TITORTI-174639 format. One record per residue (C-alpha): x, y, z. Coordinates in steps of 0.02 Angstrom, whole numbers, plus 50000, padded with zeros to 5 digits. Example, Ala and Ser with C-alpha at 12.3 -4.5 7.8 and 13.67 -1.06 7.14 Angstrom:
REM TITORTI-174639
+-------+-------+-------+
:     X :     Y :     Z :
+-------+-------+-------+
: 50615 : 49775 : 50390 :
: 50684 : 49947 : 50357 :
+-------+-------+-------+
REM end
This chain:
REM TITORTI-174639
+-------+-------+-------+
:     X :     Y :     Z :
+-------+-------+-------+
: 51026 : 48268 : 52154 :
: 51061 : 48401 : 52287 :
: 50964 : 48553 : 52342 :
: 51079 : 48702 : 52363 :
: 51038 : 48878 : 52419 :
: 51075 : 49000 : 52281 :
: 51147 : 49123 : 52406 :
: 51273 : 48998 : 52471 :
: 51350 : 48988 : 52299 :
: 51318 : 49159 : 52227 :
: 51301 : 49284 : 52369 :
: 51457 : 49322 : 52472 :
: 51344 : 49409 : 52599 :
: 51233 : 49257 : 52628 :
: 51297 : 49221 : 52802 :
: 51292 : 49405 : 52849 :
: 51114 : 49416 : 52782 :
: 51056 : 49277 : 52897 :
: 51150 : 49345 : 53048 :
: 51085 : 49523 : 53018 :
: 50905 : 49463 : 53005 :
: 50926 : 49364 : 53168 :
: 50996 : 49516 : 53259 :
: 50850 : 49622 : 53200 :
: 50723 : 49493 : 53257 :
: 50803 : 49482 : 53427 :
: 50843 : 49666 : 53456 :
: 50775 : 49750 : 53610 :
: 50644 : 49881 : 53569 :
: 50675 : 50063 : 53617 :
: 50861 : 50027 : 53624 :
: 51005 : 50071 : 53510 :
: 51060 : 49938 : 53387 :
: 51189 : 49802 : 53416 :
: 51368 : 49852 : 53379 :
: 51385 : 49774 : 53204 :
: 51250 : 49891 : 53138 :
: 51366 : 50038 : 53170 :
: 51535 : 49972 : 53115 :
: 51530 : 49806 : 53022 :
: 51573 : 49813 : 52835 :
: 51457 : 49666 : 52796 :
: 51306 : 49747 : 52878 :
: 51350 : 49909 : 52788 :
: 51356 : 49817 : 52621 :
: 51183 : 49745 : 52656 :
: 51116 : 49918 : 52700 :
: 51180 : 49989 : 52537 :
: 51095 : 49848 : 52443 :
: 50932 : 49840 : 52539 :
: 50904 : 50025 : 52581 :
: 51011 : 50140 : 52476 :
: 50984 : 50040 : 52316 :
: 50796 : 50027 : 52349 :
: 50727 : 50184 : 52432 :
: 50692 : 50354 : 52358 :
: 50843 : 50462 : 52402 :
: 50854 : 50650 : 52406 :
: 50995 : 50701 : 52287 :
: 50974 : 50888 : 52252 :
: 50859 : 51030 : 52205 :
: 50774 : 51063 : 52039 :
: 50843 : 51241 : 52044 :
: 51017 : 51166 : 52023 :
: 50971 : 51105 : 51848 :
: 50864 : 51251 : 51787 :
: 50889 : 51234 : 51598 :
: 50918 : 51107 : 51463 :
: 51089 : 51026 : 51481 :
: 51113 : 51069 : 51665 :
: 51162 : 50917 : 51766 :
: 51215 : 50863 : 51939 :
: 51302 : 50705 : 51993 :
: 51292 : 50603 : 52152 :
: 51379 : 50446 : 52216 :
: 51266 : 50317 : 52300 :
: 51383 : 50184 : 52368 :
: 51475 : 50115 : 52217 :
: 51348 : 50189 : 52098 :
: 51384 : 50356 : 52012 :
: 51223 : 50440 : 51956 :
: 51188 : 50587 : 51842 :
: 51028 : 50691 : 51843 :
: 51006 : 50802 : 51690 :
: 50877 : 50922 : 51619 :
: 50824 : 50876 : 51441 :
: 50702 : 50940 : 51311 :
: 50541 : 51025 : 51368 :
: 50610 : 51034 : 51544 :
: 50604 : 50845 : 51566 :
: 50717 : 50780 : 51704 :
: 50812 : 50619 : 51671 :
: 50924 : 50513 : 51782 :
: 51050 : 50384 : 51726 :
: 51190 : 50278 : 51791 :
: 51341 : 50388 : 51757 :
: 51426 : 50244 : 51668 :
: 51475 : 50236 : 51485 :
: 51407 : 50084 : 51393 :
: 51576 : 50060 : 51308 :
: 51698 : 50014 : 51445 :
: 51615 : 50085 : 51598 :
: 51701 : 50252 : 51624 :
: 51608 : 50390 : 51713 :
: 51536 : 50514 : 51590 :
: 51524 : 50669 : 51699 :
: 51660 : 50694 : 51828 :
: 51606 : 50862 : 51902 :
: 51475 : 50888 : 52037 :
: 51375 : 51005 : 51924 :
: 51386 : 51075 : 51749 :
: 51302 : 51108 : 51583 :
: 51325 : 51010 : 51422 :
: 51250 : 50999 : 51249 :
: 51272 : 50810 : 51246 :
: 51340 : 50683 : 51368 :
: 51513 : 50636 : 51303 :
: 51624 : 50504 : 51381 :
: 51797 : 50579 : 51412 :
: 51881 : 50411 : 51378 :
: 51832 : 50368 : 51197 :
: 51705 : 50505 : 51160 :
: 51551 : 50396 : 51149 :
: 51413 : 50526 : 51140 :
: 51238 : 50517 : 51213 :
: 51084 : 50625 : 51195 :
: 51017 : 50704 : 51355 :
: 50880 : 50573 : 51354 :
: 51011 : 50435 : 51362 :
: 51011 : 50378 : 51180 :
: 51181 : 50333 : 51109 :
: 51217 : 50447 : 50961 :
: 51399 : 50409 : 50918 :
: 51510 : 50262 : 50962 :
: 51672 : 50303 : 50877 :
: 51746 : 50207 : 50733 :
: 51764 : 50023 : 50692 :
: 51624 : 49956 : 50802 :
: 51569 : 49847 : 50658 :
: 51424 : 49852 : 50537 :
: 51310 : 49753 : 50651 :
: 51336 : 49869 : 50801 :
: 51166 : 49930 : 50865 :
: 51169 : 50107 : 50935 :
: 50993 : 50082 : 51003 :
: 51048 : 49937 : 51113 :
: 51181 : 50038 : 51203 :
: 51093 : 50187 : 51279 :
: 51128 : 50242 : 51456 :
: 51047 : 50137 : 51591 :
: 50904 : 50239 : 51668 :
: 50874 : 50274 : 51851 :
: 50702 : 50312 : 51922 :
: 50686 : 50498 : 51958 :
: 50547 : 50608 : 52024 :
: 50530 : 50782 : 52097 :
: 50411 : 50884 : 52204 :
: 50422 : 51049 : 52295 :
: 50589 : 51083 : 52214 :
: 50666 : 50921 : 52282 :
: 50745 : 50789 : 52169 :
: 50735 : 50606 : 52217 :
: 50808 : 50452 : 52134 :
: 50787 : 50266 : 52166 :
: 50900 : 50129 : 52101 :
: 50762 : 49999 : 52121 :
: 50676 : 49920 : 51973 :
: 50511 : 49948 : 52066 :
: 50534 : 50094 : 52186 :
: 50422 : 50110 : 52340 :
: 50261 : 50211 : 52328 :
: 50291 : 50394 : 52371 :
: 50152 : 50489 : 52280 :
: 50059 : 50547 : 52437 :
: 50217 : 50621 : 52511 :
: 50261 : 50707 : 52348 :
: 50088 : 50785 : 52333 :
: 50101 : 50853 : 52510 :
: 50277 : 50918 : 52476 :
: 50210 : 51012 : 52325 :
: 50068 : 51083 : 52429 :
: 50173 : 51138 : 52578 :
: 50308 : 51216 : 52470 :
: 50192 : 51302 : 52346 :
: 50205 : 51470 : 52440 :
: 50394 : 51464 : 52418 :
: 50380 : 51456 : 52228 :
: 50524 : 51335 : 52215 :
: 50552 : 51372 : 52031 :
: 50614 : 51541 : 52089 :
: 50750 : 51492 : 52213 :
: 50937 : 51467 : 52200 :
: 51077 : 51392 : 52303 :
: 51164 : 51534 : 52395 :
: 51293 : 51428 : 52486 :
: 51343 : 51246 : 52506 :
: 51452 : 51145 : 52625 :
: 51511 : 50965 : 52619 :
: 51587 : 50882 : 52771 :
: 51640 : 50702 : 52800 :
: 51595 : 50636 : 52972 :
: 51694 : 50488 : 53038 :
: 51536 : 50402 : 53096 :
: 51406 : 50280 : 53034 :
: 51264 : 50359 : 52936 :
: 51135 : 50299 : 53062 :
: 51223 : 50391 : 53202 :
: 51211 : 50550 : 53097 :
: 51024 : 50524 : 53074 :
: 50997 : 50474 : 53256 :
: 51083 : 50632 : 53314 :
: 50967 : 50735 : 53205 :
: 50809 : 50650 : 53264 :
: 50820 : 50718 : 53441 :
: 50859 : 50881 : 53526 :
: 50892 : 50797 : 53694 :
: 51072 : 50851 : 53668 :
: 51038 : 51027 : 53604 :
: 51045 : 51123 : 53767 :
: 51219 : 51061 : 53804 :
: 51288 : 51065 : 53627 :
: 51207 : 51197 : 53515 :
: 51208 : 51373 : 53588 :
: 51202 : 51454 : 53414 :
: 51052 : 51350 : 53359 :
: 50955 : 51384 : 53519 :
: 50961 : 51570 : 53482 :
: 50815 : 51533 : 53367 :
: 50757 : 51352 : 53377 :
: 50644 : 51284 : 53513 :
: 50702 : 51111 : 53567 :
: 50533 : 51031 : 53538 :
: 50396 : 51050 : 53407 :
: 50248 : 50972 : 53496 :
: 50127 : 51054 : 53619 :
: 50109 : 50884 : 53704 :
: 50295 : 50879 : 53743 :
: 50319 : 50877 : 53933 :
: 50436 : 51026 : 53915 :
: 50301 : 51130 : 53830 :
: 50250 : 51279 : 53937 :
: 50083 : 51372 : 53934 :
: 50176 : 51516 : 53850 :
: 50237 : 51398 : 53713 :
: 50062 : 51329 : 53684 :
: 49997 : 51507 : 53670 :
: 50135 : 51550 : 53545 :
: 50091 : 51398 : 53440 :
: 49906 : 51443 : 53438 :
: 49942 : 51623 : 53387 :
: 50066 : 51573 : 53252 :
: 49951 : 51441 : 53179 :
: 49810 : 51567 : 53170 :
: 49930 : 51688 : 53083 :
: 49985 : 51556 : 52957 :
: 49806 : 51504 : 52927 :
: 49761 : 51684 : 52887 :
: 49909 : 51693 : 52766 :
: 49853 : 51529 : 52685 :
: 50020 : 51446 : 52725 :
: 50009 : 51259 : 52767 :
: 50064 : 51215 : 52943 :
: 49978 : 51056 : 53005 :
: 50083 : 50904 : 53051 :
: 50082 : 50773 : 52912 :
: 50154 : 50600 : 52941 :
: 50186 : 50463 : 52813 :
: 50221 : 50313 : 52922 :
: 50385 : 50333 : 53015 :
: 50480 : 50384 : 52860 :
: 50418 : 50556 : 52806 :
: 50356 : 50702 : 52909 :
: 50313 : 50885 : 52880 :
: 50264 : 51014 : 53009 :
: 50277 : 51203 : 53030 :
: 50328 : 51257 : 53203 :
: 50365 : 51426 : 53284 :
: 50539 : 51481 : 53329 :
: 50575 : 51580 : 53488 :
: 50453 : 51725 : 53501 :
: 50520 : 51876 : 53410 :
: 50637 : 51770 : 53305 :
: 50601 : 51749 : 53119 :
: 50755 : 51660 : 53052 :
: 50893 : 51539 : 53102 :
: 51027 : 51672 : 53118 :
: 51136 : 51727 : 53263 :
: 51021 : 51874 : 53302 :
: 50857 : 51797 : 53243 :
: 50832 : 51926 : 53105 :
: 50814 : 51880 : 52921 :
: 50971 : 51819 : 52832 :
: 50898 : 51880 : 52666 :
: 50801 : 52039 : 52638 :
: 50715 : 51959 : 52489 :
: 50582 : 51839 : 52554 :
: 50552 : 51672 : 52472 :
: 50411 : 51650 : 52348 :
: 50247 : 51737 : 52388 :
: 50271 : 51735 : 52576 :
: 50199 : 51898 : 52645 :
: 50319 : 51920 : 52792 :
: 50470 : 51832 : 52868 :
: 50378 : 51768 : 53022 :
: 50343 : 51594 : 52954 :
: 50424 : 51489 : 53089 :
: 50515 : 51337 : 53020 :
: 50435 : 51213 : 52902 :
: 50526 : 51053 : 52952 :
: 50533 : 50915 : 52824 :
: 50600 : 50740 : 52861 :
: 50635 : 50614 : 52725 :
: 50716 : 50451 : 52778 :
: 50842 : 50383 : 52750 :
: 50943 : 50535 : 52702 :
: 50870 : 50709 : 52725 :
: 50804 : 50839 : 52846 :
: 50762 : 51020 : 52804 :
: 50710 : 51189 : 52875 :
: 50610 : 51316 : 52772 :
: 50591 : 51491 : 52843 :
: 50518 : 51650 : 52770 :
: 50682 : 51720 : 52704 :
: 50786 : 51565 : 52666 :
: 50792 : 51376 : 52679 :
: 50922 : 51250 : 52736 :
: 50921 : 51076 : 52659 :
: 51026 : 50929 : 52715 :
: 51079 : 50771 : 52624 :
: 51163 : 50619 : 52703 :
: 51258 : 50491 : 52598 :
: 51354 : 50344 : 52673 :
: 51535 : 50328 : 52617 :
: 51582 : 50178 : 52723 :
: 51536 : 50086 : 52884 :
: 51607 : 50230 : 52987 :
: 51607 : 50375 : 52865 :
: 51466 : 50487 : 52805 :
: 51454 : 50636 : 52689 :
: 51338 : 50774 : 52751 :
: 51293 : 50908 : 52624 :
: 51207 : 51070 : 52675 :
: 51133 : 51195 : 52553 :
: 51062 : 51367 : 52591 :
: 50924 : 51425 : 52473 :
: 50862 : 51601 : 52439 :
: 50748 : 51688 : 52316 :
: 50821 : 51680 : 52141 :
: 50827 : 51870 : 52128 :
: 50910 : 51898 : 52296 :
: 51080 : 51980 : 52270 :
: 51233 : 51925 : 52366 :
: 51309 : 52071 : 52459 :
: 51148 : 52169 : 52443 :
: 51007 : 52058 : 52506 :
: 51111 : 51928 : 52597 :
: 51285 : 51888 : 52662 :
: 51322 : 51702 : 52636 :
: 51443 : 51693 : 52783 :
: 51314 : 51768 : 52902 :
: 51178 : 51656 : 52831 :
: 51285 : 51501 : 52861 :
: 51347 : 51543 : 53035 :
: 51217 : 51451 : 53140 :
: 51214 : 51290 : 53040 :
: 51401 : 51286 : 53007 :
: 51426 : 51289 : 53195 :
: 51286 : 51165 : 53228 :
: 51342 : 51041 : 53095 :
: 51521 : 51042 : 53159 :
: 51458 : 51016 : 53337 :
: 51351 : 50870 : 53277 :
: 51502 : 50799 : 53185 :
: 51601 : 50797 : 53346 :
: 51457 : 50715 : 53440 :
: 51432 : 50581 : 53308 :
: 51617 : 50543 : 53298 :
: 51632 : 50525 : 53487 :
: 51476 : 50416 : 53482 :
: 51562 : 50306 : 53352 :
: 51722 : 50293 : 53453 :
: 51625 : 50234 : 53604 :
: 51520 : 50110 : 53505 :
: 51678 : 50029 : 53437 :
: 51730 : 49982 : 53614 :
: 51713 : 49805 : 53682 :
: 51613 : 49886 : 53823 :
: 51472 : 49944 : 53708 :
: 51301 : 49866 : 53722 :
: 51134 : 49936 : 53660 :
: 51069 : 50070 : 53777 :
: 50891 : 50131 : 53809 :
: 50818 : 50280 : 53719 :
: 50711 : 50406 : 53811 :
: 50532 : 50384 : 53752 :
: 50499 : 50563 : 53806 :
: 50642 : 50651 : 53717 :
: 50707 : 50524 : 53590 :
: 50544 : 50464 : 53512 :
: 50608 : 50523 : 53343 :
: 50760 : 50411 : 53360 :
: 50648 : 50265 : 53408 :
: 50542 : 50296 : 53254 :
: 50697 : 50300 : 53142 :
: 50773 : 50142 : 53215 :
: 50605 : 50054 : 53203 :
: 50586 : 50109 : 53021 :
: 50764 : 50053 : 52982 :
: 50741 : 49884 : 53068 :
: 50572 : 49848 : 52989 :
: 50634 : 49898 : 52816 :
: 50793 : 49797 : 52826 :
: 50706 : 49643 : 52895 :
: 50568 : 49648 : 52765 :
: 50697 : 49658 : 52625 :
: 50809 : 49524 : 52697 :
: 50661 : 49408 : 52715 :
: 50590 : 49452 : 52543 :
: 50756 : 49419 : 52459 :
: 50796 : 49259 : 52553 :
: 50884 : 49137 : 52434 :
: 50780 : 49016 : 52333 :
: 50833 : 48836 : 52309 :
: 50888 : 48762 : 52145 :
: 50922 : 48585 : 52092 :
: 51098 : 48534 : 52052 :
: 51118 : 48373 : 51955 :
: 51249 : 48259 : 52028 :
+-------+-------+-------+
REM end
């Protein structure tokens, strides 16, 4: 009789699992991660399993599926997902995989359907996932009820759609309630996507997030963004001047009077919301600081709302202003390749060419995102070198990066430990 680890027989990532856990236990705090975390296919496969198949992920906006039959699709690693609006406005999510022979059902990024029909053999599903029709000659004992689409956990708040591939997703209710509260003035049922961009960065997804979590690089890299954005959002920041602290106090009093939420809200190191001023006299993230849309969002009384910044790890950051919003989604494509999607939101009744010009609205963040792409890609090229070793973060200016790397490391290690292989008895 021998005792064998299940992973040794069944899990091709068993050795990588152990090595990854050891590296995380031994990593130096306040430093970037060891090289394999940024370029090794085995570590990437573990991340997809332990983070992107567990956590709640931002996938889109509820305004993108406004009516029954509207759907959007998203690819999470090897997993195609569909999110669809059903009866009574109910939102469903499913694995976008036919129960016949596994073909994808919906092949477009967005659309509207009466039923979900597989293009291969026309198996037909109701919008709630029930199999309605399975073609001919499946046999008298074939059970339609046993072959419905496999569901995916889905939730929404403040106009944001989230899915989780986990059987038991992490708790997120407090964050969702706060998201609803902070976005209530924007009346997110009355917004639309005015523009969208999708770029593929040749860099690991964590480098994309790390770059976003600090503005240490902004002064040297983002002239368009710094027309409106202040590099820091904390009055305790050592760069904060008396004039900045005065601006913050005046703006917070203004927002309080307008009954617009502004206080910093943290949910561990994963989620964060805060409303912060932009440069004095600036009301929107545009090249000249003036509104990009003449139709304000929701019930906001004026455009001078600063920027409501929303962070949702592992894959989203967002800016909500008085006239428009910019939302970002990050999805890993490979160990050194990441899809970054940007969407610009405006009031549903705003008219293109009358109230807003999409090209003008996009100008700041198109420039900034491309600059960040170049930075992340150069970062990746350097990390791939034999000369790379983890370097120290600035606790003063890169505290957001430290928080992200700590969250990532703690999450990965807890999952790797929790899913350590059990032993089974093999008769011999």
